[in-house]
MOPAC internal coordinates of N, CA, C and O (Angstrom, degrees):
PM7 1SCF
backbone

  N    0.0000 0     0.00 0     0.00 0    0    0    0
  C    1.4504 1     0.00 0     0.00 0    1    0    0
  C    1.5209 1   112.54 1     0.00 0    2    1    0
  O    1.2310 1   120.59 1  -160.47 1    3    2    1
  N    1.3154 1   116.49 1    19.53 1    3    2    1
  C    1.4595 1   120.90 1   179.14 1    5    3    2
  C    1.5257 1   112.29 1   -65.47 1    6    5    3
  O    1.2310 1   120.38 1   154.92 1    7    6    5
  N    1.3149 1   116.88 1   -25.08 1    7    6    5
  C    1.4642 1   120.69 1  -177.11 1    9    7    6
  C    1.5277 1   113.60 1   -76.13 1   10    9    7
  O    1.2310 1   119.30 1   169.41 1   11   10    9
  N    1.3248 1   118.94 1   -10.59 1   11   10    9
  C    1.4650 1   122.11 1  -179.34 1   13   11   10
  C    1.5300 1   107.98 1   -89.03 1   14   13   11
  O    1.2310 1   119.59 1   -67.60 1   15   14   13
  N    1.3396 1   118.38 1   112.40 1   15   14   13
  C    1.4663 1   120.10 1  -173.47 1   17   15   14
  C    1.5272 1   115.14 1   -70.25 1   18   17   15
  O    1.2310 1   119.84 1   150.96 1   19   18   17
  N    1.3441 1   117.91 1   -29.04 1   19   18   17
  C    1.4626 1   121.13 1   178.03 1   21   19   18
  C    1.5153 1   108.83 1  -123.65 1   22   21   19
  O    1.2310 1   120.81 1   -54.52 1   23   22   21
  N    1.3473 1   116.05 1   125.48 1   23   22   21
  C    1.4558 1   121.33 1   179.07 1   25   23   22
  C    1.5250 1   109.07 1  -132.14 1   26   25   23
  O    1.2310 1   121.01 1   -40.47 1   27   26   25
  N    1.3041 1   115.67 1   139.53 1   27   26   25
  C    1.4601 1   122.50 1   175.34 1   29   27   26
  C    1.5224 1   107.46 1  -112.31 1   30   29   27
  O    1.2310 1   120.37 1   -66.37 1   31   30   29
  N    1.3374 1   116.90 1   113.63 1   31   30   29
  C    1.4543 1   123.09 1   179.88 1   33   31   30
  C    1.5204 1   108.73 1  -103.93 1   34   33   31
  O    1.2310 1   120.37 1   -44.74 1   35   34   33
  N    1.3374 1   116.89 1   135.26 1   35   34   33
  C    1.4619 1   122.10 1   179.49 1   37   35   34
  C    1.5267 1   109.70 1  -130.97 1   38   37   35
  O    1.2310 1   121.26 1   -47.18 1   39   38   37
  N    1.3110 1   115.19 1   132.82 1   39   38   37
  C    1.4555 1   121.78 1   173.23 1   41   39   38
  C    1.5157 1   106.86 1  -115.39 1   42   41   39
  O    1.2310 1   120.57 1   -55.60 1   43   42   41
  N    1.3316 1   116.52 1   124.40 1   43   42   41
  C    1.4665 1   121.49 1   179.71 1   45   43   42
  C    1.5303 1   108.60 1  -123.26 1   46   45   43
  O    1.2310 1   120.84 1   -56.65 1   47   46   45
  N    1.3377 1   115.99 1   123.35 1   47   46   45
  C    1.4541 1   122.66 1  -177.96 1   49   47   46
  C    1.5212 1   109.69 1   -94.89 1   50   49   47
  O    1.2310 1   120.88 1   -43.64 1   51   50   49
  N    1.3324 1   115.92 1   136.36 1   51   50   49
  C    1.4630 1   122.80 1   176.29 1   53   51   50
  C    1.5211 1   107.04 1  -116.25 1   54   53   51
  O    1.2310 1   121.12 1   -55.26 1   55   54   53
  N    1.3171 1   115.46 1   124.74 1   55   54   53
  C    1.4645 1   120.40 1  -177.59 1   57   55   54
  C    1.5222 1   109.57 1  -109.93 1   58   57   55
  O    1.2310 1   120.68 1   -53.94 1   59   58   57
  N    1.3370 1   116.31 1   126.06 1   59   58   57
  C    1.4567 1   122.08 1   173.35 1   61   59   58
  C    1.5229 1   107.63 1  -113.27 1   62   61   59
  O    1.2310 1   120.32 1     2.94 1   63   62   61
  N    1.3115 1   116.99 1  -177.06 1   63   62   61
  C    1.4659 1   120.45 1  -177.42 1   65   63   62
  C    1.5212 1   113.17 1   -61.46 1   66   65   63
  O    1.2310 1   120.27 1   144.32 1   67   66   65
  N    1.3362 1   117.09 1   -35.68 1   67   66   65
  C    1.4593 1   119.35 1  -173.14 1   69   67   66
  C    1.5228 1   115.78 1  -109.97 1   70   69   67
  O    1.2310 1   118.99 1   169.46 1   71   70   69
  N    1.3441 1   119.53 1   -10.54 1   71   70   69
  C    1.4658 1   119.62 1   179.48 1   73   71   70
  C    1.5220 1   111.84 1  -161.61 1   74   73   71
  O    1.2310 1   121.94 1    -9.19 1   75   74   73
  N    1.3275 1   113.89 1   170.81 1   75   74   73
  C    1.4558 1   121.96 1   175.78 1   77   75   74
  C    1.5259 1   108.23 1  -120.35 1   78   77   75
  O    1.2310 1   120.61 1   -52.19 1   79   78   77
  N    1.3069 1   116.44 1   127.81 1   79   78   77
  C    1.4560 1   122.00 1   176.37 1   81   79   78
  C    1.5276 1   107.67 1  -122.64 1   82   81   79
  O    1.2310 1   120.55 1    -3.83 1   83   82   81
  N    1.3222 1   116.54 1   176.17 1   83   82   81
  C    1.4640 1   119.44 1  -177.20 1   85   83   82
  C    1.5201 1   110.35 1  -152.39 1   86   85   83
  O    1.2310 1   121.63 1   -16.25 1   87   86   85
  N    1.3139 1   114.49 1   163.75 1   87   86   85
  C    1.4573 1   122.47 1   171.69 1   89   87   86
  C    1.5222 1   107.04 1  -129.67 1   90   89   87
  O    1.2310 1   121.27 1   -46.63 1   91   90   89
  N    1.3221 1   115.18 1   133.37 1   91   90   89
  C    1.4619 1   120.26 1   176.02 1   93   91   90
  C    1.5241 1   107.61 1  -116.03 1   94   93   91
  O    1.2310 1   120.98 1   -41.35 1   95   94   93
  N    1.3275 1   115.73 1   138.65 1   95   94   93
  C    1.4601 1   119.77 1  -179.42 1   97   95   94
  C    1.5223 1   109.78 1  -141.85 1   98   97   95
  O    1.2310 1   121.74 1   -22.92 1   99   98   97
  N    1.3397 1   114.28 1   157.08 1   99   98   97
  C    1.4659 1   121.14 1   178.03 1  101   99   98
  C    1.5227 1   108.62 1  -131.95 1  102  101   99
  O    1.2310 1   121.64 1   -47.95 1  103  102  101
  N    1.3234 1   114.47 1   132.05 1  103  102  101
  C    1.4661 1   122.11 1   177.58 1  105  103  102
  C    1.5289 1   108.74 1  -124.30 1  106  105  103
  O    1.2310 1   121.31 1   -22.06 1  107  106  105
  N    1.3187 1   115.10 1   157.94 1  107  106  105
  C    1.4627 1   119.82 1   172.99 1  109  107  106
  C    1.5205 1   111.04 1   -78.05 1  110  109  107
  O    1.2310 1   120.36 1   153.75 1  111  110  109
  N    1.3310 1   116.92 1   -26.25 1  111  110  109
  C    1.4563 1   122.36 1   179.23 1  113  111  110
  C    1.5161 1   108.09 1  -161.49 1  114  113  111
  O    1.2310 1   120.17 1   -12.78 1  115  114  113
  N    1.3149 1   117.29 1   167.22 1  115  114  113
  C    1.4682 1   121.85 1  -174.70 1  117  115  114
  C    1.5216 1   113.38 1   -59.44 1  118  117  115
  O    1.2310 1   119.83 1   143.87 1  119  118  117
  N    1.3182 1   117.92 1   -36.13 1  119  118  117
  C    1.4584 1   120.85 1  -173.70 1  121  119  118
  C    1.5286 1   113.75 1   -93.22 1  122  121  119
  O    1.2310 1   119.71 1  -173.73 1  123  122  121
  N    1.3302 1   118.16 1     6.27 1  123  122  121
  C    1.4672 1   121.57 1  -178.68 1  125  123  122
  C    1.5224 1   110.88 1  -101.72 1  126  125  123
  O    1.2310 1   121.16 1   -21.59 1  127  126  125
  N    1.3146 1   115.39 1   158.41 1  127  126  125
  C    1.4634 1   121.73 1   176.32 1  129  127  126
  C    1.5308 1   109.77 1   -70.62 1  130  129  127
  O    1.2310 1   120.04 1   -29.57 1  131  130  129
  N    1.3375 1   117.54 1   150.43 1  131  130  129
  C    1.4702 1   119.83 1   179.29 1  133  131  130
  C    1.5242 1   112.22 1   -63.76 1  134  133  131
  O    1.2310 1   121.04 1   -41.93 1  135  134  133
  N    1.3202 1   115.62 1   138.07 1  135  134  133
  C    1.4589 1   121.54 1   173.35 1  137  135  134
  C    1.5256 1   110.28 1   -88.60 1  138  137  135
  O    1.2310 1   120.94 1   152.84 1  139  138  137
  N    1.3278 1   115.81 1   -27.16 1  139  138  137
  C    1.4605 1   122.47 1   178.28 1  141  139  138
  C    1.5219 1   107.13 1  -130.20 1  142  141  139
  O    1.2310 1   120.79 1   -44.35 1  143  142  141
  N    1.3222 1   116.09 1   135.65 1  143  142  141
  C    1.4642 1   120.45 1   174.85 1  145  143  142
  C    1.5205 1   107.00 1  -149.45 1  146  145  143
  O    1.2310 1   120.72 1   -54.50 1  147  146  145
  N    1.3353 1   116.23 1   125.50 1  147  146  145
  C    1.4554 1   120.10 1  -178.17 1  149  147  146
  C    1.5175 1   109.86 1  -137.96 1  150  149  147
  O    1.2310 1   121.10 1   -43.15 1  151  150  149
  N    1.3203 1   115.51 1   136.85 1  151  150  149
  C    1.4531 1   122.85 1   176.57 1  153  151  150
  C    1.5197 1   108.42 1   -89.26 1  154  153  151
  O    1.2310 1   120.40 1   -44.59 1  155  154  153
  N    1.3288 1   116.84 1   135.41 1  155  154  153
  C    1.4580 1   123.30 1   177.45 1  157  155  154
  C    1.5256 1   106.39 1  -115.15 1  158  157  155
  O    1.2310 1   120.43 1   -63.49 1  159  158  157
  N    1.3207 1   116.79 1   116.51 1  159  158  157
  C    1.4639 1   120.27 1  -170.69 1  161  159  158
  C    1.5269 1   114.04 1   -71.93 1  162  161  159
  O    1.2310 1   119.56 1   155.60 1  163  162  161
  N    1.3303 1   118.45 1   -24.40 1  163  162  161
  C    1.4615 1   120.62 1   177.40 1  165  163  162
  C    1.5172 1   109.74 1  -144.64 1  166  165  163
  O    1.2310 1   120.70 1   -41.61 1  167  166  165
  N    1.3310 1   116.26 1   138.39 1  167  166  165
  C    1.4558 1   121.09 1   174.09 1  169  167  166
  C    1.5229 1   109.61 1  -148.69 1  170  169  167
  O    1.2310 1   121.21 1   -28.31 1  171  170  169
  N    1.3222 1   115.29 1   151.69 1  171  170  169
  C    1.4618 1   120.30 1   171.18 1  173  171  170
  C    1.5332 1   109.58 1  -117.32 1  174  173  171
  O    1.2310 1   120.95 1  -159.53 1  175  174  173
  N    1.3263 1   115.79 1    20.47 1  175  174  173
  C    1.4638 1   121.17 1   177.02 1  177  175  174
  C    1.5243 1   108.71 1   -58.89 1  178  177  175
  O    1.2310 1   119.39 1   -50.81 1  179  178  177
  N    1.3378 1   118.77 1   129.19 1  179  178  177
  C    1.4647 1   120.57 1  -170.03 1  181  179  178
  C    1.5302 1   116.09 1   -76.53 1  182  181  179
  O    1.2310 1   119.09 1   158.89 1  183  182  181
  N    1.3175 1   119.35 1   -21.11 1  183  182  181
  C    1.4686 1   121.45 1  -177.39 1  185  183  182
  C    1.5239 1   110.88 1   -93.29 1  186  185  183
  O    1.2310 1   120.55 1   -21.37 1  187  186  185
  N    1.3362 1   116.56 1   158.63 1  187  186  185
  C    1.4654 1   121.67 1   175.74 1  189  187  186
  C    1.5236 1   111.43 1   -71.89 1  190  189  187
  O    1.2310 1   120.59 1   145.93 1  191  190  189
  N    1.3376 1   116.47 1   -34.07 1  191  190  189
  C    1.4606 1   120.68 1   178.69 1  193  191  190
  C    1.5231 1   109.49 1  -161.81 1  194  193  191
  O    1.2310 1   121.98 1   -17.96 1  195  194  193
  N    1.3203 1   113.81 1   162.04 1  195  194  193
  C    1.4586 1   120.39 1   175.91 1  197  195  194
  C    1.5259 1   108.07 1  -153.51 1  198  197  195
  O    1.2310 1   120.93 1   -33.55 1  199  198  197
  N    1.3182 1   115.83 1   146.45 1  199  198  197
  C    1.4573 1   122.31 1   175.07 1  201  199  198
  C    1.5219 1   108.28 1  -118.49 1  202  201  199
  O    1.2310 1   121.36 1   -38.98 1  203  202  201
  N    1.3021 1   115.00 1   141.02 1  203  202  201
  C    1.4664 1   121.60 1   175.72 1  205  203  202
  C    1.5179 1   108.08 1  -132.95 1  206  205  203
  O    1.2310 1   120.88 1   -36.12 1  207  206  205
  N    1.3300 1   115.93 1   143.88 1  207  206  205
  C    1.4507 1   121.29 1   173.78 1  209  207  206
  C    1.5121 1   108.25 1  -104.06 1  210  209  207
  O    1.2310 1   121.05 1   -37.75 1  211  210  209
  N    1.3201 1   115.59 1   142.25 1  211  210  209
  C    1.4596 1   121.10 1   171.32 1  213  211  210
  C    1.5166 1   105.82 1  -119.99 1  214  213  211
  O    1.2310 1   120.97 1   -64.25 1  215  214  213
  N    1.3270 1   115.75 1   115.75 1  215  214  213
  C    1.4585 1   121.21 1  -179.05 1  217  215  214
  C    1.5159 1   107.44 1  -122.68 1  218  217  215
  O    1.2310 1   121.21 1   -65.64 1  219  218  217
  N    1.3241 1   115.30 1   114.36 1  219  218  217
  C    1.4613 1   121.67 1  -177.87 1  221  219  218
  C    1.5284 1   111.64 1    50.78 1  222  221  219
  O    1.2310 1   120.96 1  -133.14 1  223  222  221
  N    1.3372 1   115.76 1    46.86 1  223  222  221
  C    1.4670 1   124.90 1   176.37 1  225  223  222
  C    1.5306 1   114.43 1    70.78 1  226  225  223
  O    1.2310 1   119.98 1  -163.69 1  227  226  225
  N    1.3235 1   117.65 1    16.31 1  227  226  225
  C    1.4636 1   122.67 1   176.18 1  229  227  226
  C    1.5181 1   107.47 1  -112.17 1  230  229  227
  O    1.2310 1   120.30 1   -53.65 1  231  230  229
  N    1.3310 1   117.02 1   126.35 1  231  230  229
  C    1.4597 1   122.09 1  -178.68 1  233  231  230
  C    1.5304 1   109.53 1   -88.54 1  234  233  231
  O    1.2310 1   120.67 1   -49.93 1  235  234  233
  N    1.3533 1   116.32 1   130.07 1  235  234  233
  C    1.4492 1   122.12 1  -178.23 1  237  235  234
  C    1.5242 1   110.20 1  -131.71 1  238  237  235
  O    1.2310 1   121.00 1   -32.66 1  239  238  237
  N    1.3151 1   115.69 1   147.34 1  239  238  237
  C    1.4538 1   120.61 1   167.30 1  241  239  238
  C    1.5299 1   107.75 1   -76.30 1  242  241  239
  O    1.2310 1   119.20 1   -24.42 1  243  242  241
  N    1.3231 1   119.13 1   155.58 1  243  242  241
  C    1.4573 1   120.09 1   178.69 1  245  243  242
  C    1.5271 1   113.54 1   -55.37 1  246  245  243
  O    1.2310 1   119.98 1   145.66 1  247  246  245
  N    1.3239 1   117.64 1   -34.34 1  247  246  245
  C    1.4717 1   120.60 1   179.92 1  249  247  246
  C    1.5357 1   112.38 1   -70.20 1  250  249  247
  O    1.2310 1   120.07 1   164.04 1  251  250  249
  N    1.3234 1   117.46 1   -15.96 1  251  250  249
  C    1.4701 1   120.84 1  -179.65 1  253  251  250
  C    1.5311 1   112.13 1   -92.58 1  254  253  251
  O    1.2310 1   120.36 1   171.89 1  255  254  253
  N    1.3068 1   116.92 1    -8.11 1  255  254  253
  C    1.4644 1   120.91 1  -176.30 1  257  255  254
  C    1.4943 1   111.58 1   -80.47 1  258  257  255
  O    1.2310 1   120.10 1   180.00 1  259  258  257

């Protein structure tokens, strides 16, 4: 996916009684369907979710865009 100049990556954590899992996805833009989506069976990531932008192979937080 190096050829896509703008990417929106989202990590969403799901917490159940016995574990925390997550889903990570990548879209070309907010209104498009994910091109990448992967389930992560265990995570200790402390936030409920996070978004990252990748612009020309540089990773940015939304506040840096």
